[in-house]
C-alpha positions, 0 to 999 in steps of 0.5 A: 463520509471518510475523514481525510487528513494530511499525511503525518510525520508523527502521531498527534496524541491530542487528535487521537484522544479527541477521536476516542472521545468522539467514539464515546458520544451517542444519542441515547434516544436513537433506536434500531440500526441508528442506535446500533451504529451509535453504540459502536466504536470509532475506527482509527483507520491507517492508510499508507501514502499510495492509492491502492491503500487509499482505495482499500480503506475506502472500500472498508469504510463503505462497508462499515457505512452499509452495515452498522451491525459491524459495530463501527459508528464512525471512521477516522482515516489518516495517511502515514509513512509505513514506519509511523503507521506501524508505530501507531498500530503497535501502540494502539493509537491506530486500530487498523492498517490497510495494504500492509505489504508483505514481505516488505513489512515483515520487520514491522510485523515482527517488532509489533507481534505482541500487539498486532494481528495480521488479519487477511490477505487482500490480494497476492501475486503483485510484482515489484522491481527495476523496470525499463521501457520496452522501446529501450529494451529493444533499442539503446538497452538491447541485451540488458536483461538483469540488474547485475548487467548495469555494472557495464558502463555502456548500460549505466551511461545509457540510463544516466547512471541513475536509478529513479525511486519513490518515497524515501520513507518506504521500505522498498527504497531502503532495500533498493539502496542495499541492492545497489551496494550488494550488486556493486552498482555505481548508480545515483539513487534518486528518491522522490514522491510517487507523483514525481517518479511517475512524472519522470517516467512519463517524461522519458517515455514521451521522448523515448529516452532510456530510464531505469526505475523502481516500480510495483503493483498494484498500479495503473501505470502498467496498463498505460506503458509497455515496461520490461522488468529486469531479472534479479539473481539470488532469490529473495529469502529471510536473510535478505537486507536488515544486515543480511544478504544485499544482492537479493531479488525483489520478492513478489508482493501481497497486500494484507490488513493488520489490526491492533489486538484490542480491535477483535474484542471491541468490534468482533463482528467487524474483525470477522468480516475483515477475515474474509476481505479480499479484492482481486489485484486487477480490480484495484488496478482498474480503480486506480486507472479510473482515478487517474484517467477519469478523475473519479473520487476514490470514495465513489470508486469504492462505493461502485465496487461494493455495489458491484460485489454486493453478494460477496460483501454480504457473504463476508458480513453474514458468513 
């Protein structure tokens, strides 16, 4: 079973040390697959505080449970904000991060390039950006097609002079703050939790009120609401943000796994499997929708996905 802990704001060295101690424990009398599993390491798995990351972590954990020959005897799972997770991965306190978002996390990857390996692209082609409801695009916000048009007071007033955003600790939230400055937009940048953001969007949507908000794939919200993404002039490039150009478009996203370099030596079979690990974007969004609408536990969704894709998983493990 997965070990779910509360979201951390700092790494707890005692807990991590305990995890390493547990990984060294095993019953010398075990044999066969049980002995093989007992001889494996405890994987310190880092997830980010969004559901797509949690689902990917659960799929990996299920594969580990099904295939003890991968060299992992146990999984300890912790959720992090991106900066904290990357600090843990770079130092080796975390072995693996799932749903590393590129290019949003490129800065973290560059800072930790000596100790971190980007292993596999799990999905690609995911959208992110500023959205308005379709009914608003056909009504009060008719004619609004691009973010730079929000300098028009008529459009700004219609959305309450506010850009709704998610977690303050997310890279995208920092980038949106720079976009507001770069496009010279006098809008309040209102950050909150992802859950609070969704609640705000759904509240406006149910009343058919205009709202401007940042959102991203993969997410179940796109299958539930009719949304319009605003265009953004100036394509994303390597000079965007981090002290460079600020009026940049939101880049298309891809999700990756990233491992500490020691993991390949400690569990080579597992890393070899991880190099093949891939989940279609639509599968992730479908699982997220089931979690939301049917209240299905993410571990059960992951087990179902692994079972439904048994041949594919088998090829990853034995390929």
